[in-house]
C-alpha positions in Angstrom: -4.4 -12.2 -3.1 -7.3 -13.7 -1.2 -7.7 -16.8 -3.3 -5.7 -19.9 -4.0 -4.9 -20.6 -7.6 -3.1 -23.4 -9.3 -3.0 -25.1 -12.6 -2.8 -28.3 -14.4 -0.3 -28.7 -17.1 0.2 -30.0 -20.6 3.5 -29.7 -22.5 4.2 -27.2 -25.2 7.0 -28.8 -27.3 9.6 -26.3 -28.5 9.3 -27.7 -32.0 5.6 -27.0 -32.1 6.2 -23.5 -30.7 8.7 -22.7 -33.5 6.4 -24.2 -36.1 4.1 -21.2 -35.7 1.0 -20.0 -34.1 -1.4 -22.5 -35.6 0.4 -25.6 -34.4 1.2 -23.9 -31.1 -2.4 -23.3 -30.3 -3.6 -26.7 -31.6 -1.6 -28.3 -28.8 -3.8 -26.8 -26.2 -2.1 -25.2 -23.2 1.3 -26.8 -22.7 0.5 -30.1 -24.3 1.6 -33.0 -24.1 1.9 -34.4 -20.6 4.2 -37.2 -19.8 3.2 -39.7 -17.3 3.3 -41.3 -13.9 2.3 -44.7 -12.4 3.1 -46.7 -9.2 6.2 -46.6 -7.0 5.4 -45.2 -3.6 5.7 -47.4 -0.6 3.0 -46.0 1.6 -0.4 -46.3 3.2 -3.7 -46.9 1.6 -6.0 -49.5 0.1 -6.2 -49.7 -3.7 -8.9 -47.9 -5.7 -11.6 -50.0 -7.2 -11.5 -50.8 -10.9 -14.8 -49.1 -11.6 -17.2 -49.9 -14.4 -18.7 -47.5 -16.9 -16.8 -44.5 -15.5 -17.5 -45.2 -11.8 -14.9 -43.7 -9.4 -12.4 -46.0 -7.8 -12.7 -46.1 -4.0 -10.5 -43.8 -1.9 -7.6 -45.5 -0.3 -7.8 -46.2 3.4 -5.0 -46.1 5.9 -3.1 -49.3 6.5 -2.3 -51.0 3.2 0.7 -52.7 1.8 3.6 -51.2 -0.1 4.0 -50.4 -3.8 6.9 -51.2 -6.1 10.3 -49.7 -5.2 10.5 -46.1 -6.3 12.1 -44.2 -3.4 15.5 -42.4 -3.4 16.6 -40.4 -0.3 19.9 -38.9 -1.3 20.1 -36.2 1.5 21.3 -32.7 0.8 19.0 -30.3 -1.0 16.9 -33.2 -2.5 15.2 -34.7 0.6 13.5 -37.6 -1.3 12.4 -38.6 -4.7 9.6 -41.0 -5.6 8.8 -42.4 -9.0 5.5 -43.8 -10.3 5.1 -45.9 -13.4 4.2 -49.2 -15.0 4.7 -50.6 -18.5 2.3 -48.1 -20.1 1.9 -44.3 -20.2 1.3 -42.5 -16.9 1.6 -38.8 -15.9 1.1 -36.2 -13.2 -1.1 -33.3 -14.4 -1.7 -31.1 -11.3 -0.1 -30.3 -8.0 -1.5 -28.3 -5.0 -0.3 -28.1 -1.4 -2.9 -29.5 1.0 -2.3 -26.9 3.8 -0.8 -29.5 6.1 2.7 -29.9 4.6 1.5 -32.6 2.2 0.2 -32.3 -1.4 -2.6 -33.2 -3.7 -1.7 -34.7 -7.1 -3.7 -35.3 -10.2 -2.8 -37.2 -13.4 -3.7 -39.8 -15.8 -2.7 -43.4 -16.6 -3.3 -46.3 -19.0 -3.3 -49.9 -17.7 -2.6 -49.7 -14.0 -1.1 -47.2 -11.5 0.0 -47.9 -7.9 0.4 -44.8 -5.8 1.2 -46.8 -2.7 -2.0 -48.6 -1.9 -2.0 -51.2 -4.6 -2.8 -50.9 -8.3 -5.8 -49.1 -9.7 -6.9 -50.3 -13.2 -8.0 -48.0 -16.0 -11.5 -48.7 -17.4 -10.4 -47.7 -20.9 -7.7 -46.1 -22.9 -6.7 -43.5 -20.3 -8.3 -42.6 -17.0 -7.4 -39.9 -14.5 -6.6 -40.1 -10.8 -6.5 -37.9 -7.7 -4.4 -38.5 -4.7 -3.4 -37.0 -1.4 0.1 -37.6 0.0 1.6 -36.5 3.3 4.9 -34.7 3.8 6.9 -37.9 3.4 5.1 -38.9 0.2 3.0 -41.5 1.9 -0.4 -42.1 0.4 -3.4 -40.8 2.4 -6.1 -41.6 -0.3 -6.4 -42.0 -4.0 -9.3 -42.2 -6.5 -9.7 -43.2 -10.2 -12.2 -41.8 -12.6 -13.0 -42.5 -16.3 -14.8 -44.6 -18.9 -13.9 -46.7 -21.9 -12.2 -44.0 -24.0 -9.6 -41.2 -23.4 -10.4 -39.3 -20.2 -7.0 -37.6 -19.7 -7.8 -33.8 -19.9 -7.2 -32.9 -16.3 -7.9 -32.3 -13.7 -6.4 -29.1 -12.6 -6.7 -28.8 -8.8 -6.8 -26.0 -6.3 -7.0 -26.0 -2.5 -10.5 -25.0 -1.2 -11.6 -24.2 2.4 -13.8 -27.2 2.1 -11.4 -29.6 0.4 -10.2 -29.7 -3.2 -11.6 -28.0 -6.3 -10.9 -29.5 -9.7 -11.7 -29.0 -13.3 -11.0 -30.9 -16.5 -12.9 -32.6 -19.4 -13.9 -36.1 -20.3 -14.5 -37.9 -23.6 -16.4 -41.0 -22.5 -18.1 -41.1 -19.1 -17.5 -40.6 -15.4 -19.1 -40.9 -12.0 -17.9 -38.5 -9.3 -20.4 -39.9 -6.9 -23.7 -38.4 -8.1 -24.3 -40.7 -11.1 -22.7 -41.4 -14.4 -22.3 -38.4 -16.8 -22.1 -39.2 -20.5 -20.7 -36.2 -22.5 -21.5 -34.9 -26.0 -17.9 -34.9 -27.3 -15.7 -33.4 -24.7 -17.6 -31.9 -21.7 -16.0 -29.9 -19.0 -16.5 -30.6 -15.3 -15.9 -28.5 -12.2 -16.0 -30.5 -9.0 -15.6 -29.9 -5.3 -14.4 -32.8 -3.1 -14.1 -32.9 0.6 -10.7 -33.4 2.2 -11.3 -37.2 2.3 -12.0 -37.2 -1.5 -15.8 -37.5 -1.2 -18.1 -35.5 -3.5 -19.5 -32.2 -2.3 -20.9 -31.0 -5.7 -20.3 -31.2 -9.4 -21.1 -28.8 -12.3 -20.9 -29.5 -16.0 -20.3 -27.2 -19.0 -21.4 -29.1 -22.1 -22.7 -28.7 -25.6 -22.3 -29.9 -29.2 -18.7 -28.8 -29.6 -15.7 -29.2 -27.2 -15.6 -27.6 -23.8 -12.3 -28.0 -21.9 -10.6 -26.7 -18.8 -6.8 -26.6 -19.2 -5.9 -25.5 -15.8 -7.6 -22.1 -15.4 -8.9 -22.6 -11.8 -8.9 -20.4 -8.7 -10.7 -20.3 -5.4 -12.0 -17.2 -3.6 -11.0 -18.1 0.0 -13.3 -15.5 1.5 -16.5 -16.7 -0.2 -15.5 -20.2 -1.2 -16.6 -19.4 -4.8 -14.7 -21.2 -7.6 -13.5 -19.3 -10.6 -12.9 -21.4 -13.7 -12.0 -20.8 -17.3 -13.3 -22.7 -20.3 -12.1 -23.1 -23.9 -14.9 -24.0 -26.3 -15.7 -24.4 -30.0 -19.1 -24.2 -31.6 -21.4 -23.9 -28.5 -21.2 -24.3 -24.8 -24.1 -24.7 -22.4 -23.5 -23.2 -18.9 -26.4 -23.6 -16.5 -28.9 -23.9 -19.3 -27.6 -20.9 -21.2 -26.3 -21.5 -24.7 -23.1 -19.6 -25.7 -22.0 -19.6 -29.3 -18.4 -19.1 -30.3 -17.5 -16.2 -32.7 -14.0 -17.4 -33.7 -12.3 -20.8 -34.0 -12.5 -21.1 -30.2 -13.6 -18.7 -27.5 -13.1 -18.5 -23.7 -15.5 -18.3 -20.8 -14.8 -17.1 -17.3 -17.4 -18.5 -14.8 -17.9 -17.9 -11.1 -19.5 -20.8 -9.3 -21.1 -20.6 -5.8 -18.9 -22.4 -3.3 -21.7 -24.0 -1.4 -23.4 -25.9 -4.3 -21.6 -25.1 -7.6 -24.4 -23.0 -9.0 -23.5 -20.5 -11.6 -23.3 -16.9 -10.2 -21.7 -15.0 -13.1 -20.0 -15.6 -16.4 -18.2 -13.6 -19.1 -17.4 -14.6 -22.7 -14.1 -13.5 -24.3 -14.6 -13.8 -28.1 -12.6 -12.8 -31.1 -12.4 -14.0 -34.6 -9.4 -16.3 -34.0 -8.4 -18.5 -31.0 -8.8 -17.0 -27.6 -7.4 -19.0 -24.7 -7.3 -18.4 -21.0 -4.2 -19.5 -19.2 -4.5 -18.3 -15.6 -7.1 -16.9 -13.2 -6.7 -15.5 -9.7 -8.7 -13.6 -7.1 -7.5 -10.2 -5.8 -7.9 -8.9 -2.2 -11.1 -7.0 -3.0 -12.7 -9.9 -4.9 -11.8 -8.7 -8.4 -10.7 -11.4 -10.8 -7.5 -11.3 -12.8 -7.2 -13.3 -16.0 -4.5 -13.8 -18.6 -4.3 -15.7 -21.8 -3.5 -15.5 -25.5 -5.4 -14.2 -28.6 -4.5 -14.8 -32.2 -6.8 -12.3 -34.0 -7.5 -9.7 -31.3 -9.9 -8.9 -28.5 -11.9 -6.0 -27.1 -11.1 -5.8 -23.4 -13.2 -2.7 -22.8 -11.4 0.0 -24.7 -11.9 -1.1 -28.3 -10.6 -3.9 -30.4 -6.9 -4.5 -30.4 -5.9 -6.5 -33.5 -3.4 -9.3 -33.3 -1.8 -11.0 -36.3 -0.1 -13.8 -34.4 -0.3 -15.1 -30.8 -0.3 -12.2 -28.4 -0.6 -12.1 -24.6 -3.4 -10.4 -22.7 -4.0 -9.6 -19.1 -7.3 -8.1 -17.7 -8.8 -7.2 -14.3 -12.5 -7.9 -14.0 -14.9 -6.8 -11.3 -15.9 -9.5 -8.9 -19.2 -10.2 -10.8 -17.3 -10.4 -14.1 -19.5 -7.6 -15.6 -16.9 -4.9 -15.9 -13.4 -4.8 -17.4 -11.5 -2.4 -15.0 -8.5 -2.6 -17.3 -7.1 -4.7 -20.0 -3.8 -5.0 -21.7 -2.9 -6.8 -25.0 0.8 -6.9 -25.7 1.3 -7.1 -29.4 4.6 -8.1 -30.9 6.0 -9.5 -34.2 6.4 -13.0 -32.7 4.4 -15.3 -30.5 3.9 -14.6 -26.8 2.2 -17.0 -24.5 1.6 -16.0 -20.8 1.7 -19.4 -19.1 0.9 -18.0 -15.6 0.4 -14.9 -13.6 0.8 -14.4 -9.9 -0.4 -11.7 -7.5 2.6 -11.0 -5.3 2.3 -10.3 -1.6 3.1 -6.6 -2.3 0.1 -6.5 -4.6 2.0 -6.3 -7.9 1.2 -8.7 -10.7 4.0 -10.9 -12.2 3.4 -12.6 -15.6 5.7 -15.3 -17.0 5.5 -17.0 -20.4 7.2 -18.1 -23.5 8.4 -15.9 -26.3 9.4 -16.4 -29.9 10.4 -13.1 -31.4 9.9 -9.9 -29.4 7.3 -8.1 -27.3 7.1 -4.6 -25.9 5.2 -4.4 -22.6 5.4 -0.6 -22.7 8.9 -0.1 -21.3 11.1 -1.4 -24.1 11.2 -4.6 -26.2 12.0 -8.0 -24.7 13.7 -10.2 -27.4 14.3 -13.9 -27.3 14.3 -16.4 -30.3 13.1 -19.2 -28.1 12.9 -18.4 -24.4 10.8 -16.9 -21.7 9.8 -13.6 -20.3 8.7 -12.1 -17.0 6.9 -8.8 -16.6 5.7 -6.9 -13.6 2.4 -5.0 -13.9 0.7 -2.5 -11.6 -2.6 -3.9 -10.2 -4.2 -0.4 -10.6 -4.0 0.0 -14.3 -2.0 -3.0 -15.7 0.9 -0.8 -16.8 4.2 -2.6 -16.9 6.9 -1.5 -14.4 9.5 -4.0 -15.2 10.1 -6.6 -17.9 13.0 -8.9 -18.8 13.9 -12.0 -20.8 14.4 -15.3 -19.1 17.2 -16.3 -21.4 17.0 -19.9 -22.5 14.0 -20.8 -20.3 11.9 -22.3 -23.1 8.8 -23.1 -21.1 8.5 -21.3 -17.7 5.3 -23.2 -17.0 4.7 -22.8 -13.2 5.1 -19.7 -11.1 4.9 -19.7 -7.3 5.8 -17.2 -4.5 7.6 -19.2 -1.8 7.2 -18.7 1.9 10.6 -17.0 2.0 9.6 -14.5 -0.6 11.6 -16.0 -3.5 9.9 -16.7 -6.8 9.8 -20.3 -7.9 9.6 -21.1 -11.6 9.5 -24.6 -13.1 9.5 -25.8 -16.6 12.1 -26.9 -19.2 15.1 -25.7 -21.2 16.8 -27.0 -24.3 20.0 -24.9 -24.6 22.1 -22.4 -22.8 20.1 -20.7 -20.0 21.1 -17.6 -18.0 19.3 -16.1 -15.0 20.5 -13.4 -12.7 23.8 -13.3 -14.8 24.5 -16.9 -13.9 24.5 -19.9 -16.1 21.7 -22.3 -15.2 22.0 -25.0 -17.8 24.3 -28.0 -17.6 26.2 -28.4 -20.9 26.6 -32.1 -20.3 22.8 -32.7 -20.3 21.6 -30.2 -22.9 20.1 -32.1 -25.9 18.0 -31.3 -29.0 14.8 -31.8 -27.0 14.3 -30.5 -23.5 15.3 -31.2 -19.9 13.5 -30.1 -16.7 14.6 -27.1 -14.7 13.3 -25.3 -11.6 14.8 -22.1 -10.1 14.3 -19.8 -7.1 14.8 -16.1 -8.0 14.9 -13.2 -5.7 11.7 -11.1 -5.6 13.2 -8.6 -8.0 14.2 -11.4 -10.4 17.8 -10.2 -10.2 19.5 -13.0 -8.2 19.5 -16.7 -8.8 19.1 -18.3 -5.3 19.1 -21.9 -6.3 18.5 -24.2 -9.3 17.2 -27.8 -9.6 18.1 -29.7 -12.8 17.1 -33.1 -13.9 18.1 -35.0 -17.0 16.7 -37.9 -19.0 17.8 -40.2 -21.8 15.4 -39.0 -24.4 12.2 -37.1 -25.2 10.6 -33.7 -24.3 10.7 -33.6 -20.6 9.8 -30.9 -18.1 9.0 -30.2 -14.5 5.2 -30.1 -14.6 4.6 -28.4 -11.3 6.1 -26.8 -8.2 4.6 -25.9 -4.8 5.9 -24.3 -1.6 4.8 -25.7 1.8 4.4 -24.2 5.2 7.4 -26.3 6.5 9.7 -24.4 4.1 10.0 -27.2 1.6 9.3 -27.4 -2.1 7.5 -30.2 -3.9 8.3 -30.6 -7.6 6.7 -33.0 -10.1 7.7 -34.1 -13.5 7.7 -36.9 -16.1 10.5 -38.9 -17.8 11.5 -41.6 -20.2 13.9 -44.6 -19.5 16.1 -43.1 -16.8 16.0 -40.1 -14.5 19.0 -38.3 -13.2 18.5 -36.0 -10.2 21.1 -34.9 -7.6 22.0 -38.1 -5.7 19.5 -40.2 -7.6 21.3 -40.9 -10.9 20.1 -43.5 -13.4 16.8 -44.0 -11.7 15.0 -46.3 -14.1 11.5 -46.0 -15.5 9.1 -49.0 -15.4 7.8 -48.5 -18.9 7.2 -46.0 -21.7 6.8 -42.9 -19.6 6.9 -42.5 -15.8 6.4 -39.6 -13.4 8.2 -38.5 -10.2 7.6 -36.4 -7.1 10.5 -34.9 -5.3 10.8 -32.9 -2.1 13.7 -30.5 -1.7 14.8 -27.8 0.7 13.6 -24.3 0.0 
């Protein structure tokens, strides 16, 4: 794979999944995110409050310290930092910065302190971006938003020139080129420099809703940005009006890396809901997409009808004009491919959630409320291996680590078995969900390590995982009341919902 890809996150509650396809799709991809606020003792000045959607200032080196929120237990967990105030805060996106640190994105209401002093929201909820070093110390942070809810995103991905991001706003925002006032929810795609300064911004608007839920990738060779959109009614992309056929349709757009201009686009439209979940760039520049359809799609070889929520994967030419192959995996239940990954050996690995059964072409995978993993050939999309991730309710994030292991993060709610080994902790299993992250061997057969966390209540999950060049792993998540992680038991929240960032050995 020649591109970097990552995703934002929003929580798919198990109850909504079991309620059926309609409620499942109404949530948006992996909705609802829990939250994160202040708690890092670090560098950086505070972001400005901002009026009318104006961005808060980037933090500068040499500030004070934030509220206590650090635990350094030693062992596999190197350190843990929590962020939170009396309101709702959350981490949405995670991306390695290429220098052993990380970029974070999230949203907050009230105030958030990432280590440089509190940033204040301009309205109900704003979103933030931050860069932290390998010790979790703040390098810079920014706040964006207006008087209403601006909490859809952003998803973030490392770019040769800095950081690419996509999301949507409901009120107004200023990334540095002037205030943009949307018509409902408008989608933004933005490139920032490594210091957080604006390079360019592009908008996808229209009379309906246009959103990015994390479908973002960067072509590292050209610098182009690939982004997915979910829209209802109409979307306006570079002056071109696109009308949806079904309840909601999807658009794949290639933006020029130098200025954000639209190079190519493709609309995926069926009579139901069509939703992109993941995008990546292959070695030859082709684009790989995956998502879910509720009524069926034509991916180049005729309409494949779906009567529930079925997964699809397709390989598009670099200019998005040609479908080289497309696969729709129809089953009697609901399947949702949260993420795909192009492995170093060229194969494609797709993970997702499953309620019922699905046959990828080599025999059925059955799970009443768990996950699946399937390996596809990049040549024709034919499955070569598939298996159930037993008990892994929401395998949200998928990463290939520097040591070749596969890292999967998400949540579980009951007994969970991977590689023939019990993963779940019976003492912490509850009617809702707890976070879990695992490292599996490249063939998915062996459990190399697991990372659990538990909370006192609520639907909690690990919302992101990333592998760094110094052979460490960053994990982010969100929690209520108290957080229990190896060596950091009964770590209290500061309010309704808080967030955390941990670094552990790979």
